[in-house]
Structure formats: C-alpha cells, structure tokens
C-alpha positions as CSV (number, residue, x, y, z in Angstrom):
1,X,29.7,10.9,59.1
2,X,27.5,12.8,56.7
3,X,25.7,11.9,53.5
4,X,26.6,12.2,49.8
5,X,23.7,12.4,47.4
6,X,24.3,13.1,43.7
7,X,21.9,14.6,41.2
8,X,22.0,16.2,37.8
9,X,22.8,13.2,35.6
10,X,21.0,12.6,32.3
11,X,21.3,12.2,28.6
12,X,22.9,14.7,26.3
13,X,24.3,14.8,22.8
14,X,28.1,15.1,22.1
15,X,29.2,18.7,22.6
16,X,26.6,19.4,25.2
17,X,26.8,20.3,28.9
18,X,25.6,18.9,32.2
19,X,26.1,20.0,35.7
20,X,26.2,17.4,38.5
21,X,25.6,18.2,42.1
22,X,26.4,16.3,45.3
23,X,24.8,17.3,48.6
24,X,27.7,16.7,50.9
25,X,26.2,17.4,54.3
26,X,28.5,16.7,57.3
27,X,31.8,17.0,55.4
28,X,33.8,20.0,56.3
29,X,37.5,18.9,56.2
30,X,39.7,16.8,54.0
31,X,38.7,16.5,50.3
32,X,35.8,15.7,48.0
33,X,36.0,14.1,44.6
34,X,34.1,13.0,41.5
35,X,34.8,9.5,40.1
36,X,33.1,7.7,37.2
37,X,32.7,4.1,36.2
38,X,31.7,2.9,32.8
39,X,30.4,-0.6,32.2
40,X,33.2,-3.2,32.3
41,X,35.8,-0.6,33.4
42,X,37.4,0.4,36.7
43,X,36.2,3.4,38.6
44,X,38.4,6.3,37.7
45,X,39.1,9.7,39.2
46,X,37.6,12.7,37.4
47,X,38.4,15.7,39.7
48,X,39.3,16.4,43.3
49,X,38.9,19.5,45.5
50,X,40.3,20.2,48.9
51,X,38.7,22.1,51.7
52,X,42.0,23.7,52.5
53,X,41.8,25.6,49.1
54,X,44.6,23.8,47.2
55,X,44.3,23.9,43.4
56,X,41.8,21.2,42.2
57,X,43.1,18.2,40.4
58,X,41.7,16.9,37.1
59,X,42.2,13.7,35.2
60,X,43.9,14.4,31.9
61,X,40.8,13.2,30.0
62,X,38.6,16.0,31.4
63,X,41.1,18.8,31.8
64,X,39.8,22.0,30.2
65,X,36.3,20.6,29.8
66,X,35.1,19.9,33.4
67,X,35.2,22.2,36.5
68,X,34.8,21.0,40.1
69,X,33.6,23.5,42.6
70,X,31.9,24.0,46.0
71,X,29.2,26.4,46.9
72,X,29.8,29.2,49.5
73,X,28.5,27.2,52.4
74,X,30.7,24.3,51.2
75,X,27.9,21.8,51.6
76,X,27.3,21.1,47.9
77,X,29.9,19.8,45.4
78,X,29.4,20.5,41.7
79,X,30.9,19.2,38.5
80,X,30.3,21.4,35.4
81,X,30.8,19.3,32.4
82,X,31.2,21.0,29.0
83,X,32.1,19.7,25.5
84,X,30.9,16.2,26.5
85,X,32.0,13.2,24.5
86,X,30.6,9.7,24.2
87,X,33.5,8.4,26.1
88,X,32.3,10.5,29.1
89,X,29.3,8.1,29.4
90,X,29.5,6.5,32.9
91,X,27.9,6.5,36.3
92,X,29.4,9.4,38.2
93,X,30.0,9.2,42.0
94,X,31.0,11.8,44.6
95,X,33.3,10.7,47.3
96,X,34.7,12.1,50.6
97,X,37.9,11.7,52.5
98,X,37.5,13.6,55.7
99,X,40.8,12.3,57.0
100,X,42.6,14.2,54.3
101,X,45.0,11.3,53.4
102,X,47.8,12.1,51.0
103,X,46.5,10.0,48.1
104,X,43.7,11.3,46.0
105,X,43.4,9.6,42.6
106,X,42.5,6.1,43.7
107,X,39.0,5.0,44.9
108,X,40.7,3.4,47.9
109,X,41.7,7.0,49.1
110,X,38.0,7.7,49.9
111,X,35.9,6.1,52.7
112,X,32.5,7.6,51.8
113,X,30.5,7.4,48.5
114,X,27.3,8.5,47.1
115,X,24.9,6.2,45.1
116,X,25.9,7.6,41.7
117,X,24.2,9.4,38.9
118,X,24.2,8.2,35.3
119,X,25.5,10.4,32.5
120,X,24.9,9.3,28.9
121,X,26.5,11.1,25.9
122,X,25.3,10.2,22.5
123,X,27.2,10.8,19.3
C-alpha cells in the first residue's frame, strides 16, 4: 500500500485556524479519515471522506468548524480547522481504508495510519 504523511500542525490561540494536510499516495479507493488523540484519551474520529463521493461525515464536536477535503488529483487529504478550541488540542492522524468496509467511526475500521501531527490550542 501507499504512504500517509501528515503536515500542518502547530500552535494557535483559541478562535484561530489551522489547515492539516496528508499526502496519501497510493490510495485511490475506499475512504480516508482524520482521527485525533489527546493525552490520556482514546483515539477518536474527526471526519471521514469517501472516494466514491458520498457526503463526508463529521464528529459532532467539530461539525460546522472543520472541513475535510481532497485535492483534484485526490492524492492529498486536507482538514481545514476553524474556530479552534482548547479541547481540540491533540495529535491528529490521517487513516486509510482501501477496502471500503462499512464501518467508519472506529480506529479499527482503518488499516493504514500516518505518524501524526500535533495541534495545540491555547486559551
């Protein structure tokens, strides 16, 4: 399979914005997703996008603030994060499920992961 390499993390004040990218070479079918994991917490879904064009899915905690997208060549995944809150602080991971399994909100639904990029939001 391909590679998943995240970039774009950093530190920002509450209310600010960041744009994460994930170079997702070699993935052309199934679905891609963003997850995040804060210290002492379980990894949780942020957003999912399907190669087949279905409507993206967002966790309730980020709905209306975050937008997941792919570029035209569909080899880069993005996560635009606006109105950031301190509770958004976490390590953000992109994940791929080329098999296109029916589940999509649990980490176990994905076989391939990037190394993560840290997002820190200060109050």
